[in-house]
C-alpha positions in Angstrom: -0.5 -3.5 13.9 -1.8 -4.2 10.4 -2.6 -7.3 8.5 -1.6 -8.7 5.1 -3.8 -7.8 2.2 -4.6 -11.5 1.6 -5.1 -14.5 3.8 -6.0 -18.2 3.5 -6.2 -21.3 5.6 -3.3 -22.8 3.6 -1.0 -22.0 0.7 -3.5 -23.1 -1.9 -6.3 -21.0 -0.5 -4.0 -18.0 -0.1 -3.0 -18.2 -3.8 -6.7 -18.5 -4.8 -7.5 -15.4 -2.7 -4.7 -13.5 -4.4 -5.9 -14.5 -7.8 -9.5 -13.8 -7.1 -9.3 -10.5 -5.1 -7.8 -7.1 -5.4 -6.0 -5.7 -2.4 -7.7 -2.6 -1.0 -6.9 -0.3 1.8 -9.6 -0.2 4.5 -11.5 3.1 4.2 -10.7 4.2 7.7 -7.0 4.0 6.9 -7.2 5.3 3.3 -9.1 8.4 4.6 -6.1 9.4 6.8 -3.5 9.1 4.0 -2.5 11.7 1.5 -3.5 11.2 -2.1 0.1 10.6 -3.1 0.5 8.0 -0.4 -2.6 6.2 -1.5 -1.3 6.3 -5.1 2.0 4.8 -4.1 0.4 2.0 -2.1 -2.0 1.3 -5.0 0.9 1.0 -7.4 2.8 -1.4 -5.0 -0.3 -3.6 -4.5 -0.9 -4.3 -8.2 -1.4 -8.1 -8.7 0.1 -8.1 -12.2 3.8 -7.4 -11.9 3.8 -5.7 -15.3 1.5 -3.1 -13.9 3.3 -2.8 -10.6 5.5 0.3 -10.0 9.2 -0.1 -11.1 12.2 0.5 -8.8 12.9 3.8 -10.5 9.3 4.9 -10.4 9.1 4.0 -6.7 11.9 6.3 -5.8 10.7 9.1 -8.1 7.1 8.9 -6.8 5.8 12.2 -5.5 5.1 10.8 -2.0 8.8 9.8 -1.5 10.0 13.0 -3.3 8.0 15.1 -0.9 5.9 16.7 -3.7 2.6 16.1 -1.9 3.4 18.1 1.3 3.4 14.9 3.4 6.9 13.5 2.9 7.2 10.4 4.9 4.4 11.5 7.3 3.0 8.0 7.6 6.2 6.1 7.0 8.4 7.2 9.9 8.2 7.3 13.6 4.8 6.5 15.1 2.8 7.8 12.1 2.2 4.5 10.3 1.5 2.7 13.6 -1.1 5.3 14.5 -2.8 4.9 11.2 -2.9 1.1 11.2 -4.5 0.9 14.7 
C-alpha cells in the first residue's frame, strides 16, 4: 500500500518533519494521476490549514465532479491500489 507523507522516530521528530518539509507525491505516482486528481491532493496536503481546501471546495472540485474525464478513476475499486504499488 502507500505510506504517510511524513514520518519520524517519535512524536517530536514527526512534528519537526511536518514543520520542515512539504508533502509531495512521488513522481512515479503523480505521473499516473490526472491533473485534477493531483490538484485535489495538493490542496488536501497543504500544511497551513488556512490554505487547505474547504469542505465545500472539496466536494465541488473538478476531480470529484467528474469535470476532468477521470471521475473517481483512482479512488474506487483497484485503481488507487494499483497506483500506490
